[in-house]
C-alpha positions in Angstrom: -14.2 36.5 21.5 -17.6 34.6 20.9 -17.5 31.4 19.0 -18.3 31.7 15.3 -20.1 28.3 15.5 -23.4 27.3 16.9 -23.5 24.9 19.9 -25.0 22.3 17.5 -22.0 22.6 15.1 -19.5 22.3 18.0 -21.2 19.1 19.2 -21.2 17.7 15.7 -17.5 18.5 15.3 -16.5 16.9 18.6 -18.5 13.8 17.9 -17.0 13.4 14.4 -13.4 13.8 15.5 -13.8 11.6 18.6 -14.8 8.5 16.7 -12.8 9.1 13.5 -9.8 6.8 14.3 -12.2 3.9 15.2 -13.1 3.7 11.5 -9.5 3.6 10.3 -9.2 -0.2 10.3 -6.5 -0.6 7.7 -4.8 2.7 8.8 -4.2 1.2 12.2 -2.3 -1.6 10.5 0.0 0.8 8.7 3.0 2.6 10.1 2.3 6.3 10.9 5.2 8.5 9.6 5.5 12.1 10.6 6.6 14.2 7.6 8.9 17.2 7.7 7.3 20.5 8.9 4.5 22.2 6.9 7.0 24.9 5.8 9.5 22.3 4.6 6.8 20.5 2.8 5.9 23.7 0.9 9.5 23.9 -0.3 9.6 20.2 -1.1 6.3 20.3 -3.1 4.7 17.8 -0.7 7.2 15.1 -1.7 10.2 13.9 0.3 12.6 10.9 0.3 12.7 8.4 3.1 15.8 6.3 3.7 15.4 2.6 2.9 16.7 -0.3 5.0 20.3 -1.4 4.1 21.3 -4.9 3.1 24.9 -6.0 3.2 26.9 -8.8 1.5 29.6 -10.9 3.2 32.7 -12.6 1.7 34.9 -15.5 2.6 38.5 -15.2 4.0 40.8 -12.6 5.5 41.9 -10.9 2.4 39.1 -8.6 1.3 41.2 -6.4 -1.0 38.8 -6.6 -3.9 35.6 -6.4 -1.9 35.6 -2.8 -0.7 32.6 -1.5 -2.7 31.0 1.9 -2.3 28.1 2.4 0.2 24.7 2.2 -1.5 22.3 4.2 0.8 19.0 4.0 -1.0 15.8 6.0 -0.5 12.2 5.8 -1.5 9.9 8.8 -2.5 6.9 9.6 -0.4 4.2 12.0 -1.7 1.3 13.7 0.1 -1.0 12.8 -2.8 -4.5 12.7 -1.3 -6.9 15.5 -0.4 -10.5 14.7 0.1 -13.4 17.0 1.0 -17.1 16.6 1.9 -18.9 19.8 1.0 -22.5 20.7 1.7 -24.8 23.8 1.7 -26.8 24.2 4.9 -29.8 26.4 5.3 -30.5 28.5 8.4 -33.0 25.9 9.4 -30.5 23.0 9.0 -28.0 24.6 11.3 -30.4 24.7 14.3 -31.1 20.9 14.0 -28.8 18.9 16.1 -30.0 15.6 14.7 -29.4 16.7 11.1 -25.9 18.0 11.9 -25.0 14.8 13.7 -26.1 12.8 10.7 -24.0 15.0 8.4 -21.0 14.6 10.7 -21.3 10.8 10.8 -21.6 10.7 7.1 -18.5 12.8 6.6 -16.6 10.7 9.1 -17.6 7.5 7.3 -16.6 8.7 3.9 -13.3 10.4 4.8 -12.3 7.3 6.9 -13.2 5.1 4.0 -11.1 7.2 1.6 -8.1 6.9 3.9 -8.6 3.1 4.3 -9.1 2.6 0.6 -6.0 4.6 -0.4 -3.9 2.3 1.8 -5.7 -0.8 0.5 -5.0 0.2 -3.1 -1.3 0.9 -2.3 -0.8 -2.6 -1.0 -3.2 -4.5 -3.3 -1.8 -3.0 -6.5 1.9 -2.7 -5.7 2.7 -5.6 -3.4 4.8 -8.1 -5.4 4.2 -11.3 -3.5 1.4 -13.1 -5.3 -0.4 -16.2 -3.9 -2.6 -17.9 -6.5 -5.3 -20.2 -5.2 -7.4 -22.3 -7.7 -9.9 -23.2 -5.0 -12.3 -21.3 -2.8 -11.1 -20.0 0.6 -10.5 -22.8 3.1 -9.0 -21.2 6.2 -5.6 -21.7 7.8 -4.0 -23.3 4.8 -4.7 -20.1 2.7 -2.9 -17.9 5.2 -0.1 -20.4 5.7 0.8 -20.0 2.0 1.2 -16.3 2.4 3.4 -17.1 5.5 5.6 -19.5 3.4 5.9 -16.9 0.6 7.1 -14.3 3.1 9.3 -16.5 5.2 11.3 -18.1 2.3 12.4 -14.7 1.1 13.4 -13.4 4.5 10.5 -11.2 5.6 10.5 -10.9 9.4 7.9 -12.8 11.4 6.6 -9.9 13.4 3.9 -7.3 12.6 2.4 -9.1 9.6 -1.1 -8.0 8.7 -3.7 -9.4 6.3 -7.0 -7.8 5.2 -9.6 -10.1 3.5 -12.6 -9.4 1.3 -15.9 -10.0 3.2 -16.8 -13.3 1.6 -13.3 -14.6 1.9 -13.0 -13.6 5.5 -16.4 -15.2 6.3 -15.4 -18.4 4.6 -12.2 -18.6 6.6 -14.0 -17.8 9.8 -16.4 -20.5 9.1 -13.6 -23.0 8.8 -12.1 -21.8 12.1 -15.4 -21.9 13.9 -15.7 -25.7 13.1 -12.4 -26.4 15.0 -12.5 -27.9 18.5 -9.3 -26.0 19.6 -8.4 -22.3 19.8 -11.5 -21.7 21.8 -11.1 -17.9 22.0 -10.4 -17.5 18.3 -13.3 -19.9 17.6 -15.7 -17.8 19.6 -14.6 -14.6 17.8 -14.9 -16.4 14.4 -18.4 -17.7 15.2 -19.8 -14.5 16.6 -18.2 -11.7 14.6 -16.7 -13.5 11.5 -13.3 -12.3 12.7 -10.6 -14.6 11.4 -8.2 -13.9 14.2 -4.9 -12.8 15.7 -1.7 -14.7 14.9 -3.2 -17.1 12.2 -0.1 -18.6 10.5 1.9 -15.6 11.7 -0.6 -12.9 10.5 -3.1 -10.7 12.3 -6.1 -11.2 10.0 -9.0 -8.9 9.6 -12.2 -8.7 7.5 -12.2 -5.5 5.4 -15.2 -3.8 3.9 -12.9 -2.5 1.2 -12.3 -4.7 -1.8 -10.9 -4.5 -5.3 -11.8 -6.9 -8.0 -8.9 -7.5 -10.3 -9.9 -8.6 -13.8 -8.3 -11.6 -15.4 -5.0 -10.8 -17.3 -5.6 -10.0 -20.9 -2.0 -9.7 -22.2 -2.2 -13.1 -23.9 1.0 -14.9 -24.9 3.9 -12.7 -23.7 7.6 -13.1 -23.8 10.7 -11.0 -22.7 12.0 -9.0 -25.6 15.7 -8.5 -25.2 18.6 -9.8 -23.1 20.3 -8.3 -20.0 17.1 -6.7 -18.7 18.2 -6.3 -15.1 18.2 -3.3 -12.7 21.4 -2.0 -11.3 20.6 -0.6 -7.8 22.1 2.8 -7.1 21.5 5.5 -4.5 21.7 8.5 -6.9 22.0 9.5 -10.5 23.8 12.5 -12.0 22.3 14.5 -14.8 24.3 15.8 -17.8 24.1 19.2 -16.2 25.7 17.9 -13.0 22.7 17.7 -10.6 22.5 14.7 -8.4 19.2 13.2 -7.4 17.9 10.2 -5.6 16.8 7.0 -7.5 13.7 4.9 -6.8 14.9 1.3 -6.8 11.6 -0.3 -6.1 10.6 -0.8 -9.8 12.3 -1.5 -13.1 11.2 -1.5 -16.8 10.8 -4.7 -18.8 10.4 -4.7 -22.6 8.1 -7.4 -23.7 6.5 -8.9 -26.8 2.8 -9.4 -26.2 -0.1 -10.7 -28.2 -2.2 -7.9 -26.6 0.0 -5.3 -25.0 -3.1 -2.9 -24.7 -4.7 -5.5 -22.5 -1.9 -5.5 -19.9 -3.0 -3.5 -16.9 -1.7 -2.2 -13.6 -2.1 -4.9 -11.0 -1.5 -7.9 -13.3 0.7 -10.5 -11.7 3.2 -12.8 -13.6 6.2 -15.0 -13.4 9.2 -15.2 -15.8 10.5 -18.6 -16.8 13.9 -19.4 -15.2 13.7 -16.5 -12.7 13.3 -17.7 -9.2 12.9 -15.7 -5.9 15.8 -15.8 -3.5 16.1 -15.1 0.3 16.9 -11.4 0.6 19.6 -11.9 3.2 21.2 -15.3 2.5 20.6 -15.1 -1.3 19.7 -18.7 -1.4 17.4 -19.8 -4.3 13.9 -20.7 -3.0 13.1 -22.9 -5.9 10.0 -20.9 -6.5 9.4 -18.5 -9.4 9.6 -14.9 -8.5 6.2 -13.2 -8.7 6.0 -9.7 -10.2 3.3 -7.0 -10.5 2.7 -4.5 -13.3 2.7 -1.1 -11.7 2.8 1.0 -14.9 3.2 1.2 -18.7 5.8 3.9 -19.3 6.2 3.4 -23.1 5.2 1.1 -26.0 5.8 -2.6 -25.3 7.3 -1.8 -21.9 6.0 -2.5 -18.5 7.1 -1.1 -15.1 7.4 -4.0 -12.7 7.6 -4.6 -9.0 10.0 -5.5 -7.6 12.9 -4.3 -9.7 14.7 -7.2 -11.4 18.0 -7.3 -9.5 20.0 -10.3 -10.6 23.5 -8.8 -10.1 24.0 -9.2 -13.9 26.6 -6.4 -13.7 28.6 -8.0 -10.9 28.6 -4.9 -8.7 28.7 -4.5 -4.9 25.2 -3.0 -4.8 23.9 -5.7 -7.1 25.3 -8.4 -4.8 23.7 -6.8 -1.7 20.2 -6.1 -3.1 20.0 -9.1 -5.4 16.4 -10.5 -5.3 16.2 -13.0 -8.2 18.2 -16.1 -9.2 18.9 -15.1 -12.8 18.5 -12.3 -15.4 15.5 -13.0 -17.7 16.5 -14.6 -20.9 15.6 -13.1 -24.3 12.3 -14.8 -25.3 11.6 -16.2 -21.8 7.9 -16.9 -21.4 5.8 -14.7 -19.1 3.0 -16.5 -17.3 0.1 -14.4 -16.1 -1.2 -15.4 -12.7 -4.5 -13.6 -12.3 -6.4 -15.8 -14.7 -9.9 -15.2 -13.2 -11.6 -12.0 -12.1 -11.7 -12.0 -8.3 -11.1 -9.9 -5.1 -7.6 -9.0 -4.1 -6.8 -9.9 -0.5 -3.7 -7.9 0.6 -1.1 -8.8 3.2 2.0 -6.9 4.3 4.6 -6.3 7.0 3.5 -3.3 8.9 6.7 -1.3 8.5 6.4 -1.3 4.7 3.1 0.5 4.5 3.1 4.2 5.5 0.3 6.6 6.4 1.7 10.1 6.2 -0.5 13.0 7.5 -0.6 16.1 5.3 -1.0 19.8 6.0 -2.8 22.7 4.5 -3.7 26.3 5.7 -7.2 27.6 6.4 -7.3 30.7 8.6 -10.2 32.6 10.0 -8.5 35.8 8.8 -9.3 34.7 5.3 -13.0 35.2 5.8 -14.4 31.9 7.0 -15.0 30.2 10.3 -12.7 27.3 11.0 -12.5 24.3 13.4 -9.7 21.8 13.2 -8.3 18.9 15.2 -5.7 16.2 14.9 -6.7 12.6 15.6 -4.6 10.1 17.5 -3.3 8.7 14.2 -2.1 12.2 13.2 -4.8 13.0 10.6 -5.8 16.7 10.6 -9.6 17.1 10.2 -10.8 20.6 9.3 -14.4 21.9 9.3 -14.9 25.3 7.5 -18.0 27.4 7.1 -18.7 30.5 5.0 -22.1 32.3 5.1 -24.2 33.6 2.2 -26.0 36.8 3.0 -28.6 36.4 0.1 -30.4 33.5 1.7 -28.7 33.0 5.1 -27.4 29.7 4.0 -23.8 28.5 4.7 -21.4 26.5 2.7 -19.6 24.0 4.9 -16.9 21.4 4.2 -14.9 18.7 6.0 -11.3 18.2 4.7 -8.5 15.8 5.2 -5.0 15.6 3.6 -2.6 12.6 3.6 -0.3 10.4 1.7 0.6 6.7 1.5 3.7 4.7 0.5 4.8 1.1 0.1 8.5 1.3 0.9 9.3 -2.2 -0.3 7.0 -4.2 -2.7 8.5 -7.5 -1.5 7.2 -6.9 2.0 3.6 -6.9 0.7 1.4 -9.0 -1.6 -2.0 -10.3 -2.4 -3.9 -13.6 -2.4 -6.5 -14.4 -5.1 -9.0 -17.3 -4.9 -10.9 -19.3 -7.6 -8.2 -18.8 -10.2 -8.2 -21.0 -13.3 
């Protein structure tokens, strides 16, 4: 059967797909997760649950009679929530022009790759709970070392740590590195390409053309409103009708009293007086205030925070295992906003925590259009569809991609902000 596409279109498609993964800078730092089959995803509504790592508690002595708690096997939800398309209308003259088609293919590749990168960037930058506040401009190694300290003291593993910096931040750090007389290979890269480097204070650090400027916090004077606001981790919950479903333990609600509740926004970072971070395995107090992020505003005077406040206030087995703070917030405890000056967010994360999940959708030639599709090495399905118009011999064409992202544990990700008041 003859091809439904011109030679020029086939060349454009091959060129577009061939170089697509090269543009996925942040996506290459994420973990690729293959979802259930397309048929299963239809039944699941493009949402599924992924098992989360398990943490155990240990107890002293031989007699463990009172310590046999139930297994808490938790999971996190993952949704295929992004579908992007680049549509155009091509004339009969356009479709014979290889140069024009190549430009269109390059532009579509650039935009779709940017969309995928930005979705991952947003996921980390707005949900990662570890917040490093710098009152100075970027200086170099010292900046990354603070992110390393924040990760290490809570028990985040040393391998596969990634950091993506805003252009001016990355250039400033690269400038500091280029002045050094050691690390000759890294210095050369920093000088010639403004690349910060591999294994800088335990991170692979890259310059990103994506950036998000987070405005200064506008919540004003804010305090905790109510005692015993802690989250009790659990694997499932049972409705009054008897149905059992999974529970997302990444976030919890916090009721507050704020001078300007309307001014509180997603992305704001804060600490709570008297609530320190602890090592996730040893449960030792780090002596540092736990940093939180606002990830939602579910109801009046209530914020959804990451990570969930797990203090083991209920003295349960699961609370002991997944405890992540030194104490339950006290009623009236002061909340201190950390993002005090509008600036770029510079995300960092442990690779296993950030997922890129390829999606699926059906476009078949039998439905009346011409279709070309291919799957990149990173698993993203790229589809090119054309449908002709008899009236003027034009054709509507579109490039499409479908995917999802997920941050499985907010404490394995964070951001650094510079120039804060």
